[in-house]
C-alpha positions as CSV (number, residue, x, y, z in Angstrom):
1,M,36.9,226.1,53.7
2,N,38.8,224.7,50.8
3,R,42.4,224.3,52.0
4,A,44.0,223.5,48.6
5,L,42.3,226.5,47.0
6,G,43.3,228.7,49.8
7,M,46.9,227.6,49.6
8,T,46.8,228.2,45.8
9,A,45.3,231.7,46.4
10,A,48.1,232.4,48.9
11,A,50.7,231.5,46.3
12,L,49.1,233.6,43.7
13,G,48.9,236.5,46.1
14,A,52.6,236.2,47.0
15,T,53.6,236.0,43.3
16,A,51.4,239.0,42.5
17,L,53.1,241.0,45.1
18,M,56.6,239.9,44.0
19,L,55.9,240.5,40.3
20,G,54.3,243.8,41.0
21,A,57.3,245.0,43.0
22,Y,59.7,243.7,40.3
23,G,57.7,245.5,37.7
24,T,57.8,248.8,39.5
25,H,61.4,248.6,40.8
26,G,63.2,246.6,38.2
27,F,61.4,245.9,35.0
28,R,60.3,249.5,34.4
29,E,63.9,250.7,33.9
30,H,64.5,248.2,31.1
31,A,61.1,248.0,29.4
32,S,59.2,250.2,27.0
33,A,56.2,252.1,28.2
34,E,53.9,249.6,26.4
35,A,55.6,246.6,28.0
36,F,55.4,248.2,31.4
37,A,51.7,249.0,31.0
38,I,51.0,245.3,30.0
39,W,53.0,244.2,33.1
40,Q,50.9,246.5,35.4
41,V,47.6,245.1,33.9
42,A,48.8,241.5,34.6
43,S,49.8,242.3,38.1
44,Q,46.5,244.1,38.9
45,Y,44.4,241.4,37.4
46,Q,46.3,238.7,39.3
47,F,46.0,240.5,42.6
48,F,42.3,241.3,42.3
49,H,41.4,237.8,41.2
50,T,43.5,236.3,43.9
51,L,41.4,238.2,46.5
52,A,38.2,236.6,44.9
53,I,39.8,233.1,45.0
54,L,40.8,233.6,48.6
55,A,37.3,234.7,49.6
56,I,35.8,231.7,47.8
57,A,38.4,229.4,49.5
58,G,37.7,230.8,53.0
59,F,34.0,231.5,53.1
60,A,32.4,229.0,50.7
61,P,30.5,226.2,52.5
62,R,32.4,223.0,52.4
63,G,31.3,220.4,49.8
64,E,29.3,222.8,47.6
65,R,30.6,222.0,44.1
66,W,29.8,225.3,42.4
67,W,32.0,227.2,44.7
68,A,35.0,224.9,44.1
69,R,34.4,225.0,40.3
70,S,34.3,228.8,40.5
71,G,37.5,229.0,42.5
72,W,39.5,226.6,40.3
73,T,38.2,228.1,37.1
74,L,39.4,231.5,38.4
75,V,42.8,230.1,39.3
76,T,43.2,228.6,35.8
77,G,42.0,231.8,34.1
78,C,44.3,233.9,36.3
79,V,47.4,231.8,35.4
80,V,46.6,231.7,31.7
81,F,45.6,235.4,31.3
82,C,48.2,237.0,33.6
83,G,50.9,234.5,32.5
84,T,50.3,235.4,28.9
85,L,50.5,239.1,29.7
86,Y,53.7,238.7,31.7
87,A,55.2,236.8,28.8
88,L,54.2,239.4,26.2
89,A,55.6,242.2,28.4
90,L,58.9,240.2,28.6
91,G,59.1,240.1,24.8
92,T,57.9,236.6,24.1
93,S,56.6,236.0,20.6
94,T,53.2,237.7,20.0
95,A,51.9,234.3,18.9
96,I,51.4,233.5,22.6
97,G,48.9,236.4,22.8
98,I,46.2,234.0,21.5
99,L,46.1,232.6,25.0
100,A,45.1,235.9,26.6
101,P,41.4,235.7,25.4
102,I,41.2,232.1,26.5
103,G,42.4,233.1,30.0
104,A,39.9,236.1,30.0
105,L,37.1,233.7,29.1
106,L,38.1,231.4,31.9
107,L,38.0,234.3,34.3
108,L,34.5,235.3,33.0
109,I,33.3,231.7,33.4
110,G,34.7,231.6,37.0
111,W,32.7,234.7,37.9
112,I,29.5,233.2,36.3
113,L,30.1,230.0,38.3
114,A,30.3,232.2,41.4
115,G,26.9,233.7,40.5
116,I,25.5,230.2,40.1
117,A,27.0,229.2,43.5
118,F,25.3,232.1,45.1
119,W,22.0,231.3,43.4
120,C,22.2,227.6,44.4
121,S,23.2,228.5,48.0
122,A,20.3,230.9,48.3
123,S,17.7,228.6,46.8
124,S,18.7,225.7,49.0
125,K,17.7,227.6,52.2
């Protein structure tokens, strides 16, 4: 178990819930349909990736570096990608949108690292 990663996943999960609820019950009334759709995508991606991070934190064998790398890369990608989408939905300058593909790439790398972690775990037995 990776305690720091698990605590981070819990914080991401709590904020995903709060931001999703705010989007549905508060933001929707004041936002355009496009902004609300962007908000929903951010909330969904944050929640689904939080579940993956929580699984990695809770079930990955202690001390296996590929699992930790995967988890922290997913955290970084989640914050960058979802944070960019939330900012865009709130009307921040579209120039910040350049960060979304970087966050998406980090999410992709995190999943690839999880695959490597599975491969290394299986080959070590």
